[in-house]
C-alpha positions as CSV (number, residue, x, y, z in Angstrom):
1,M,38.1,9.9,-32.1
2,S,34.8,8.1,-32.5
3,I,31.4,9.6,-33.7
4,L,30.0,9.0,-30.4
5,H,32.9,10.7,-28.5
6,N,32.8,13.8,-30.8
7,E,29.0,14.1,-30.0
8,L,29.7,13.8,-26.4
9,T,32.5,16.2,-26.6
10,K,30.2,18.7,-28.4
11,I,27.5,18.2,-26.0
12,L,29.5,18.6,-22.8
13,D,31.4,21.7,-24.1
14,G,28.3,23.3,-25.1
15,K,26.2,22.0,-22.2
16,Q,23.4,21.0,-24.5
17,L,21.6,19.2,-21.8
18,T,18.0,19.8,-20.7
19,P,16.7,18.7,-17.3
20,H,13.1,17.4,-16.9
21,F,11.5,16.9,-13.7
22,Q,9.1,14.0,-12.7
23,P,6.9,14.6,-9.7
24,I,7.2,12.5,-6.4
25,V,4.1,12.4,-4.7
26,S,3.1,12.2,-1.0
27,L,0.3,9.7,-0.6
28,S,-0.7,10.8,2.8
29,Q,-1.0,14.7,1.9
30,K,-2.2,13.9,-1.6
31,K,0.4,16.4,-3.1
32,I,3.7,16.8,-4.8
33,M,6.4,16.8,-2.4
34,G,9.4,16.8,-4.6
35,Y,10.8,16.3,-8.2
36,E,13.4,13.9,-9.6
37,A,15.6,15.7,-12.2
38,L,16.2,13.7,-15.2
39,I,18.6,14.8,-18.0
40,R,18.2,14.6,-21.6
41,G,20.5,15.1,-24.4
42,P,19.7,17.1,-27.6
43,S,16.4,15.7,-29.3
44,D,18.2,15.0,-32.7
45,S,21.3,13.2,-31.1
46,P,22.0,9.8,-30.6
47,L,22.8,10.6,-27.0
48,H,19.3,11.9,-26.3
49,S,18.3,9.0,-23.8
50,P,19.8,9.1,-20.5
51,F,20.9,5.5,-20.7
52,N,23.0,6.2,-24.1
53,L,24.4,9.5,-22.7
54,F,25.6,8.1,-19.3
55,D,27.0,4.8,-21.0
56,T,28.8,6.8,-23.6
57,A,30.4,9.2,-20.8
58,E,31.4,6.1,-18.7
59,R,33.0,4.5,-21.8
60,F,35.3,7.6,-22.4
61,D,35.9,8.5,-18.8
62,C,33.6,11.7,-18.7
63,S,31.2,10.5,-16.1
64,I,32.4,13.2,-13.5
65,K,32.3,16.1,-15.8
66,L,28.9,14.9,-17.2
67,E,27.5,14.7,-13.6
68,Y,28.7,18.3,-12.5
69,I,27.1,19.9,-15.8
70,C,24.1,17.9,-15.0
71,R,24.1,19.2,-11.5
72,E,24.7,22.9,-12.5
73,L,21.9,22.9,-15.2
74,T,19.5,21.1,-13.0
75,I,20.0,23.5,-10.0
76,K,19.9,26.4,-12.5
77,R,16.7,25.5,-13.9
78,Y,15.2,24.7,-10.7
79,A,15.8,28.0,-9.3
80,A,14.5,29.6,-12.6
81,L,11.3,27.8,-12.3
82,N,11.0,29.0,-8.5
83,I,10.1,25.4,-7.5
84,K,9.0,25.2,-3.7
85,E,9.3,21.4,-3.5
86,K,12.3,19.3,-2.9
87,L,14.9,18.6,-5.7
88,F,16.0,15.1,-6.0
89,I,19.4,15.0,-7.9
90,N,21.0,11.7,-9.2
91,V,24.6,11.1,-8.2
92,S,26.5,7.8,-8.8
93,P,28.6,6.6,-5.7
94,S,31.4,5.7,-8.3
95,V,31.5,9.2,-8.9
96,L,31.9,10.3,-5.3
97,L,34.7,7.5,-4.7
98,Q,36.9,8.9,-7.8
99,P,40.1,10.6,-6.7
100,D,39.5,13.6,-9.0
101,F,35.9,14.3,-7.2
102,K,35.5,17.8,-6.0
103,K,33.9,18.4,-2.8
104,G,31.9,21.6,-2.5
105,E,30.9,21.8,-6.1
106,T,27.2,21.2,-5.5
107,L,27.0,23.9,-2.7
108,K,28.8,26.1,-4.9
109,F,26.0,25.8,-7.6
110,L,23.4,26.3,-4.9
111,D,25.0,29.3,-3.8
112,Q,25.4,30.7,-7.2
113,F,21.6,30.2,-8.0
114,G,20.2,31.0,-4.4
115,V,18.9,27.5,-3.4
116,D,18.8,26.2,0.1
117,P,20.6,22.8,0.4
118,R,17.8,21.6,2.8
119,F,15.5,21.6,-0.3
120,V,17.8,19.2,-2.1
121,V,18.1,15.3,-1.9
122,I,21.1,13.5,-3.1
123,E,19.8,10.5,-5.0
124,L,22.5,7.7,-4.9
125,T,21.9,5.8,-8.2
126,E,24.0,2.7,-8.2
127,H,24.9,0.9,-11.7
128,Q,28.2,-0.6,-10.5
129,P,29.3,-2.5,-7.6
130,T,30.2,-0.3,-4.6
131,D,33.0,-1.6,-2.4
132,D,34.6,1.0,-0.4
133,F,31.6,1.9,2.2
134,Q,34.0,3.8,4.5
135,L,34.5,6.3,1.7
136,M,30.8,6.4,1.0
137,R,29.9,7.0,4.6
138,E,32.4,9.9,4.5
139,A,31.0,11.5,1.4
140,V,27.3,11.0,2.8
141,T,28.6,12.6,6.0
142,H,29.8,15.7,3.8
143,Y,26.7,16.2,2.2
144,R,24.4,15.8,5.5
145,K,26.7,18.5,7.2
146,M,25.9,20.9,4.2
147,G,22.0,20.3,4.9
148,F,21.4,17.8,2.1
149,E,19.1,14.7,2.7
150,I,20.0,11.4,1.2
151,A,18.1,8.9,-1.0
152,I,19.0,5.5,-2.3
153,D,17.6,4.7,-5.8
154,D,16.4,1.4,-7.2
155,L,16.5,-0.6,-3.8
156,G,16.5,-4.3,-5.1
157,A,18.0,-3.9,-8.2
158,G,21.7,-2.7,-7.4
159,Y,24.5,-4.5,-6.4
160,S,24.6,-3.7,-2.8
161,G,21.3,-1.8,-1.9
162,L,20.5,-3.3,1.5
163,R,24.2,-2.9,2.5
164,L,24.2,0.8,1.4
165,W,20.9,1.2,3.1
166,S,22.2,0.0,6.5
167,E,25.8,1.7,6.1
168,L,24.1,5.1,5.1
169,Q,20.7,5.3,6.9
170,P,19.1,7.6,4.0
171,E,16.3,9.7,4.6
172,Y,14.4,8.0,1.7
173,V,14.7,4.7,-0.1
174,K,13.2,4.3,-3.7
175,I,12.1,0.7,-4.6
176,D,12.8,-0.4,-8.1
177,M,10.1,-0.3,-10.5
178,H,10.6,-4.0,-11.3
179,F,8.9,-4.8,-7.7
180,I,6.0,-2.2,-8.4
181,Q,5.0,-3.0,-11.9
182,G,2.2,-5.7,-11.7
183,I,2.5,-5.9,-8.1
184,N,-1.4,-6.1,-7.7
185,N,-1.2,-9.6,-9.3
186,D,2.2,-10.7,-7.9
187,P,2.2,-12.0,-4.2
188,V,5.8,-12.2,-4.1
189,K,6.4,-8.6,-5.3
190,L,3.9,-7.7,-2.7
191,N,5.5,-9.6,0.2
192,F,8.8,-7.9,-1.0
193,V,7.5,-4.4,-0.7
194,R,5.8,-5.1,2.4
195,S,9.0,-6.1,4.0
196,I,10.8,-3.2,2.6
197,Q,8.0,-0.8,4.0
198,N,8.2,-2.6,7.5
199,I,12.1,-2.2,7.7
200,A,11.8,1.3,6.5
201,S,9.3,2.5,9.2
202,S,11.3,1.1,12.0
203,L,14.2,3.0,10.6
204,N,12.1,6.2,10.3
205,C,12.8,6.3,6.5
206,N,10.3,7.1,3.8
207,V,9.7,4.8,0.9
208,I,9.1,6.0,-2.5
209,A,7.5,3.2,-5.0
210,E,9.0,4.2,-8.5
211,G,7.2,3.1,-11.7
212,I,3.6,3.1,-10.9
213,E,1.7,2.9,-14.2
214,T,-1.9,1.8,-13.3
215,E,-4.6,2.5,-11.0
216,E,-4.3,-1.2,-9.5
217,E,-0.6,-0.7,-8.9
218,F,-1.3,2.3,-7.1
219,K,-4.0,0.7,-4.8
220,A,-1.9,-2.1,-4.0
221,V,0.9,0.2,-3.1
222,E,-1.2,2.5,-1.0
223,Q,-2.8,-0.4,0.8
224,L,0.9,-1.4,2.2
225,G,0.9,2.1,3.6
226,I,3.8,3.3,1.3
227,T,4.1,7.0,2.1
228,H,5.4,8.3,-1.5
229,A,5.1,7.3,-5.2
230,Q,6.4,8.2,-8.4
231,G,5.6,7.1,-11.9
232,Y,3.7,7.6,-15.3
233,Y,0.4,7.2,-13.4
234,F,0.8,10.5,-11.9
235,A,2.9,12.3,-14.4
236,R,5.8,11.8,-17.1
237,P,9.0,13.9,-16.8
238,T,8.7,17.2,-18.5
239,A,10.9,20.3,-18.9
240,I,8.2,22.2,-17.4
241,P,7.1,20.3,-14.2
242,L,3.6,19.5,-13.3
243,E,2.5,21.9,-10.4
244,K,-0.4,19.8,-9.0
245,V,-1.5,16.1,-9.3
246,D,-5.1,15.5,-10.4
247,E,-7.0,14.6,-7.2
248,S,-9.1,11.9,-9.0
249,L,-5.9,9.6,-9.3
250,F,-5.9,9.2,-5.6
251,V,-8.6,6.8,-5.9
252,V,-9.9,4.9,-2.7
253,S,-9.1,1.3,-2.6
254,T,-12.5,0.0,-1.3
255,Q,-12.6,-3.2,0.6
256,P,-15.9,-4.7,1.6
257,S,-15.1,-4.6,5.3
258,Q,-14.1,-1.1,4.9
259,L,-17.5,0.3,3.5
260,N,-19.3,0.8,7.0
261,A,-16.1,0.6,9.0
262,T,-15.3,3.3,11.8
263,K,-13.0,5.9,10.2
264,A,-10.1,7.5,11.7
265,S,-12.0,10.9,11.8
266,H,-14.1,9.2,14.5
267,I,-11.2,9.2,17.2
268,A,-9.6,12.4,16.0
269,Q,-9.2,15.2,18.7
270,Y,-8.6,18.7,17.7
271,I,-5.5,20.1,19.7
272,R,-4.7,23.7,18.8
273,P,-1.2,23.3,17.3
274,V,1.6,25.6,17.3
275,S,4.1,26.5,14.5
276,A,7.4,24.3,14.6
277,E,9.3,27.7,14.8
278,T,8.0,28.4,18.2
279,A,10.7,29.1,20.7
280,I,11.1,26.3,23.2
281,S,10.5,28.6,26.3
282,E,7.2,29.5,24.7
283,V,6.3,25.8,24.5
284,M,7.5,25.4,28.2
285,S,5.0,28.2,29.4
286,L,2.3,26.5,27.4
287,F,2.7,23.2,29.2
288,H,2.8,25.0,32.5
289,N,-0.2,27.0,32.1
290,E,-2.4,24.1,30.5
291,S,-1.9,21.3,32.9
292,D,-4.2,19.0,30.8
293,L,-2.1,19.4,27.8
294,T,-0.2,16.2,27.2
295,I,0.3,16.3,23.4
296,L,1.2,19.4,21.2
297,P,1.1,19.0,17.3
298,L,3.6,21.3,15.5
299,V,1.9,22.5,12.1
300,D,2.9,25.0,9.6
301,D,0.7,25.8,6.5
302,N,-1.8,23.3,7.6
303,V,0.8,20.4,7.5
304,A,2.0,18.7,10.7
305,A,5.8,18.5,11.1
306,G,5.8,16.7,14.3
307,I,4.3,16.0,17.7
308,I,5.7,17.0,21.2
309,F,4.8,14.9,24.0
310,R,4.7,16.7,27.5
311,D,6.6,14.2,29.8
312,H,9.3,13.5,27.2
313,F,9.8,17.2,26.4
314,L,10.1,18.0,30.1
315,F,12.4,15.1,30.6
316,K,14.8,16.1,27.9
317,L,14.6,19.8,28.6
318,F,15.5,19.3,32.5
319,S,18.0,16.4,32.1
320,S,20.3,18.8,30.4
321,R,22.8,20.3,32.5
322,Y,21.6,23.9,31.3
323,G,17.9,23.3,30.4
324,I,16.0,26.1,29.6
325,E,19.1,28.6,29.4
326,L,20.6,26.3,26.7
327,Y,17.3,25.8,24.7
328,G,14.9,28.3,25.6
329,K,15.2,30.7,22.4
330,K,15.7,27.5,19.9
331,P,12.7,26.6,17.9
332,I,10.7,23.7,19.2
333,K,11.3,21.8,15.9
334,T,14.9,20.9,17.3
335,F,13.0,18.4,19.6
336,I,11.5,16.7,16.7
337,E,12.9,13.3,16.5
338,K,10.8,11.6,13.8
339,T,8.2,12.6,11.2
340,P,4.8,11.7,12.9
341,L,2.8,9.0,11.3
342,S,-0.2,10.5,9.5
343,F,-3.5,9.0,8.2
344,D,-6.5,10.5,6.2
345,Q,-9.5,11.0,8.1
346,N,-11.4,8.5,6.0
347,T,-8.9,5.7,6.8
348,P,-10.7,2.7,8.5
349,I,-9.3,2.2,12.1
350,E,-8.5,-1.4,11.0
351,S,-5.9,-0.1,8.6
352,V,-4.5,2.7,11.0
353,S,-4.0,-0.2,13.6
354,K,-2.2,-2.3,11.3
355,Q,0.1,0.3,9.6
356,L,0.9,1.1,13.4
357,T,1.5,-2.3,14.0
358,D,3.6,-2.5,10.8
359,S,5.7,0.3,11.4
360,M,7.0,-1.1,14.5
361,R,7.2,2.2,16.1
362,N,5.8,3.0,19.6
363,D,4.2,6.1,19.1
364,Q,1.6,6.9,21.4
365,A,-0.2,9.5,19.1
366,F,-0.4,10.4,15.4
367,I,-1.7,13.0,12.9
368,I,-5.3,12.7,11.4
369,S,-5.7,14.8,8.2
370,S,-8.1,15.7,5.5
371,D,-6.7,16.2,1.9
372,G,-3.1,16.3,3.8
373,K,-4.2,19.1,6.2
374,Y,-4.1,18.9,9.8
375,I,-7.6,18.2,11.6
376,G,-6.6,16.5,14.8
377,V,-4.7,14.2,16.9
378,G,-5.4,10.3,17.4
379,T,-4.1,8.3,20.4
380,I,-3.3,4.7,20.8
381,L,-5.7,4.7,23.9
382,K,-8.6,5.9,21.9
383,L,-7.9,3.5,18.9
384,L,-7.7,0.7,21.0
385,E,-10.9,1.5,22.7
386,E,-12.9,2.1,19.5
387,I,-11.4,-1.4,18.1
388,T,-12.4,-3.3,21.1
389,R,-16.0,-1.6,20.9
390,Q,-16.2,-2.8,17.3
391,Q,-15.0,-6.3,18.0
392,I,-17.6,-6.6,20.5
393,R,-20.2,-5.6,18.0
394,N,-18.8,-7.9,15.1
395,A,-18.8,-10.8,17.7
396,R,-22.6,-10.6,18.1
397,H,-23.1,-11.4,14.4
398,A,-20.2,-13.9,13.9
399,N,-20.5,-17.6,13.5
400,P,-19.4,-19.2,16.7
401,L,-17.6,-22.1,14.9
402,T,-15.6,-20.2,12.4
403,L,-15.7,-16.7,13.9
404,L,-16.5,-15.5,10.2
405,P,-19.2,-12.8,9.9
406,G,-22.8,-14.0,9.5
407,S,-25.8,-13.0,7.5
408,V,-26.3,-9.4,9.0
409,P,-22.8,-8.1,8.5
410,I,-22.7,-9.8,4.8
411,N,-26.1,-8.3,3.8
412,E,-24.9,-4.8,5.1
413,Q,-21.8,-5.0,3.1
414,I,-23.7,-6.2,0.0
415,D,-26.2,-3.3,0.0
416,Q,-23.3,-0.8,0.8
417,L,-21.4,-2.0,-2.3
418,L,-24.7,-1.5,-4.3
419,A,-25.4,1.9,-3.0
420,A,-21.8,2.9,-3.9
421,N,-22.0,1.5,-7.2
422,I,-18.7,-0.7,-6.6
423,P,-18.4,-3.6,-8.8
424,F,-18.3,-7.2,-7.2
425,S,-18.9,-10.8,-7.9
426,F,-20.9,-13.1,-5.5
427,G,-20.3,-16.8,-4.8
428,Y,-22.7,-19.0,-2.6
429,F,-20.4,-22.1,-1.3
430,D,-22.3,-25.3,0.0
431,L,-21.0,-28.8,0.9
432,D,-22.3,-31.8,-1.0
433,H,-22.8,-35.1,1.2
434,F,-22.1,-33.4,4.2
435,K,-25.1,-35.1,6.6
436,P,-24.1,-38.5,5.8
437,F,-20.3,-37.7,6.5
438,N,-21.6,-36.1,9.8
439,D,-23.8,-39.2,10.6
440,V,-20.8,-41.7,10.0
441,Y,-17.8,-39.6,11.4
442,G,-19.8,-37.8,14.1
443,Y,-20.3,-34.1,14.7
444,S,-16.7,-33.3,15.8
445,A,-15.4,-34.4,12.5
446,G,-18.2,-32.5,10.7
447,D,-17.0,-29.2,12.6
448,N,-13.7,-29.9,11.4
449,I,-14.8,-30.1,7.7
450,I,-16.7,-26.8,8.3
451,K,-13.5,-25.3,9.5
452,A,-11.6,-26.5,6.7
453,V,-14.0,-24.7,4.3
454,A,-13.7,-21.7,6.2
455,D,-9.7,-21.7,6.2
456,T,-9.8,-22.5,2.4
457,L,-11.9,-19.8,1.7
458,T,-10.0,-17.2,3.9
459,R,-6.8,-18.2,2.7
460,Y,-7.7,-17.4,-1.2
461,I,-9.9,-14.5,-0.3
462,P,-7.6,-12.2,1.9
463,A,-9.2,-8.7,3.0
464,E,-7.9,-7.0,0.0
465,S,-9.6,-9.2,-2.3
466,G,-13.1,-9.6,-0.8
467,M,-15.1,-10.8,2.3
468,V,-15.9,-14.3,3.6
469,G,-19.1,-15.1,5.6
470,H,-20.6,-18.1,7.2
471,I,-24.2,-17.7,7.1
472,G,-24.9,-21.1,9.1
473,G,-24.5,-24.8,8.7
474,D,-22.4,-25.8,5.6
475,D,-23.3,-22.9,3.8
476,F,-20.6,-19.8,3.0
477,I,-20.9,-16.5,1.4
478,V,-18.2,-14.8,-0.7
479,I,-17.9,-11.4,-2.0
480,F,-15.3,-11.1,-4.7
481,M,-13.6,-7.7,-5.4
482,G,-11.4,-7.6,-8.5
483,H,-11.1,-9.4,-12.0
484,D,-9.7,-12.5,-10.9
485,W,-12.8,-13.7,-8.8
486,L,-13.4,-16.9,-11.2
487,T,-9.5,-17.8,-10.9
488,R,-9.7,-17.6,-7.3
489,C,-12.8,-19.8,-7.2
490,E,-11.2,-22.4,-9.2
491,N,-8.1,-22.5,-6.8
492,I,-10.6,-22.8,-3.9
493,L,-12.2,-26.0,-5.5
494,E,-8.8,-27.4,-6.5
495,S,-7.5,-27.0,-2.9
496,F,-10.6,-28.2,-1.2
497,E,-10.5,-31.4,-3.3
498,N,-6.9,-32.0,-2.2
499,T,-7.8,-31.3,1.5
500,V,-11.0,-33.5,2.0
501,P,-9.3,-37.1,1.8
502,A,-7.3,-36.3,5.0
503,Y,-10.6,-36.2,6.8
504,Y,-11.6,-39.9,5.8
505,T,-10.2,-43.2,6.6
506,D,-7.9,-44.8,4.1
507,A,-10.4,-47.5,3.2
508,D,-13.0,-44.7,2.5
509,V,-10.7,-42.7,0.3
510,R,-9.9,-46.0,-1.8
511,A,-13.5,-46.7,-2.1
512,G,-14.3,-43.1,-3.1
513,G,-17.0,-42.4,-0.6
514,I,-18.9,-44.0,2.4
515,H,-22.2,-45.9,2.9
516,A,-24.7,-44.0,5.0
517,E,-28.7,-43.8,5.0
518,N,-30.3,-41.2,3.0
519,R,-33.1,-38.9,4.4
520,A,-35.7,-42.0,3.7
521,G,-33.6,-44.3,5.8
522,E,-32.3,-46.3,3.1
523,S,-28.6,-47.3,2.7
524,C,-26.8,-45.4,-0.1
525,F,-23.3,-44.8,-1.4
526,F,-22.1,-41.3,-1.0
527,P,-19.0,-39.8,-2.7
528,L,-16.3,-37.7,-0.9
529,I,-17.5,-34.3,0.3
530,S,-17.2,-31.7,-2.1
531,L,-18.3,-28.0,-2.9
532,S,-20.9,-26.8,-5.2
533,V,-20.7,-22.9,-5.9
534,G,-23.5,-20.7,-7.3
535,L,-21.7,-17.6,-8.7
536,V,-23.1,-14.2,-10.0
537,D,-20.8,-12.2,-11.8
538,S,-20.3,-8.3,-11.6
539,M,-22.2,-7.5,-14.4
540,S,-25.1,-9.2,-13.2
541,T,-24.8,-8.1,-9.6
542,A,-24.8,-4.5,-10.6
543,Q,-28.3,-4.7,-12.0
544,C,-29.6,-6.0,-8.5
545,Q,-31.5,-3.7,-6.1
546,S,-30.5,-5.5,-2.9
547,H,-28.8,-8.5,-1.3
548,V,-32.2,-10.3,-1.4
549,D,-32.0,-10.2,-5.5
550,I,-28.3,-11.5,-5.4
551,A,-29.3,-14.1,-2.9
552,D,-32.1,-15.2,-5.3
553,L,-29.6,-15.5,-8.3
554,A,-26.9,-17.2,-6.3
555,S,-29.4,-19.8,-4.7
556,E,-30.6,-20.8,-8.3
557,A,-27.0,-21.2,-9.7
558,K,-26.1,-23.1,-6.6
559,K,-28.9,-25.6,-7.4
560,Q,-27.6,-26.1,-10.7
561,A,-24.2,-26.5,-9.5
562,K,-25.5,-29.4,-7.2
563,K,-26.5,-31.4,-10.4
564,I,-22.8,-31.5,-11.4
565,D,-20.8,-34.3,-9.6
566,G,-17.9,-33.4,-7.7
567,N,-16.4,-30.0,-7.0
568,S,-18.0,-27.6,-9.3
569,Y,-19.6,-24.1,-10.0
570,F,-22.3,-22.7,-12.0
571,I,-22.5,-19.0,-13.1
572,N,-25.9,-17.2,-13.3
573,H,-25.9,-14.5,-15.9
574,R,-28.8,-12.0,-15.3
575,I,-29.8,-9.8,-17.9
576,A,-33.0,-7.9,-16.9
577,P,-33.6,-6.4,-13.4
578,K,-36.9,-7.0,-11.6
579,T,-39.0,-3.6,-11.8
580,P,-42.3,-2.7,-10.8
581,E,-43.2,-2.7,-14.3
582,N,-41.8,-6.1,-14.9
583,P,-42.5,-8.2,-11.6
584,E,-41.9,-11.5,-13.0
585,S,-38.8,-13.6,-12.3
586,F,-35.4,-12.4,-13.5
587,A,-34.7,-13.1,-17.2
588,H,-31.3,-14.8,-17.9
589,N,-29.0,-15.6,-20.8
590,P,-28.3,-19.3,-21.3
591,V,-26.1,-20.3,-18.3
592,V,-23.1,-22.1,-18.9
593,K,-22.3,-25.1,-16.8
594,L,-18.6,-25.4,-15.5
595,H,-17.3,-28.4,-14.1
596,V,-14.0,-27.5,-12.6
597,V,-12.7,-30.5,-10.4
598,G,-14.2,-33.7,-10.6
């Protein structure tokens, strides 16, 4: 018998295992909704780490025994700590499928320690291929009948995660940490997780993003509408679990377009809720006595559990053969078909609309909350009315050619960012040699070039990365959010240089430009159109008092960029603000010229 086998036997026989608990956080309610139980071996043992422990158990055919002991100790500790949130217990599908698997063992432990099965989530953790899906369905049905919920762990990393999801239809799916780590800088990961969230919403399944470690990852996940999260960013696994997450961790991911946007609170209507335990007969009487009541939120302890719609409720009640006689004494929660969508009161209505659309659900109403507590109900009708009103307002200040925001909304956004002390960088984009191109090729071709600039800018500056404005003619403004602003600018210039030749004849492209009259009426040669960009970094914008100061800096930088041939940019570094005591022009560091694409 090997040393590791002896060590494993000693640990199992002595039940020398310690459960640790890592919080799973509800992002909508901003609080802990459950804990995943993670087992550790003795601290002085080579089997201390879960990987070594379970790998060794599998090697010596002790997986079932290990899992039963883990469950027993976990449930015992969970009960002893009097935890009120859900308990996520890891279970290997391969163990469920083994012939000597004992059904009812988990329930026996729950009965022994006084734990309600409805508070337990069986988390299927796949480390080996799963082939017998029929047996898996039977095992999951067995657990569900006892009151358990089901979760699939590490979606995207296993052998058959999507097949398991389809076959078992779990209440939760946990996205593997590989797709979460660095998601803020990886469009492939971002699109993968967005797709998973969209599928989950249509299946009424909750997504848990595992492995969040940084604020940037949290912001990216939160923007996608992911409902739950887990990772070191919130807390590490500990033997004594964290009871409350630091509220400062729920940072608001501010986009420029959201600063003065209409918030969800604007469309919230307070409807007096009832408890989910209210008898159906009482709800029936409520609808009968209040003819204008069409929506009834179900709320307990300030948290919404569901929404009852009058028409659907009455149809379901009276379409049954026995109707009120059959259902009357049952709690109204039995009519809840899916958890209602919920939005914080400070969520911009554009984000509400996007998440409702992405969810692919036809909900007519949704919950609006403050720090996870119910404050009212929003309806699709009110949302559409407000969005329409906002679009009309925005259209008044939009450029008619590109439909991008004009100078008024751009200046408002800049001043809002400065007032909120939110860091941002700034870019002033201007076309070179545009007038001669317009003279030779015509106004229609000129408009197409303008639209090409707008398309390039919006492609590289999505809403979550900044804001693009068209302030007139061939002048564009970009507000950059994030640390990658310079890389985005370089990508824009490179992309535009590759785009421009398509707007010239082959002969002009080969010649490298066109002949046209200058402003003095003299015939001159003008190179192909390019972009000159005046940039102001975040350290410099932070010292400015208003959009006027920033415009001065950017204009000065743009003039310098225009002295450089081809697509280029110039960064203006400001080191001293203009003050009443110092009314002179701004002082600057030596400015570095950067010719990116020539």
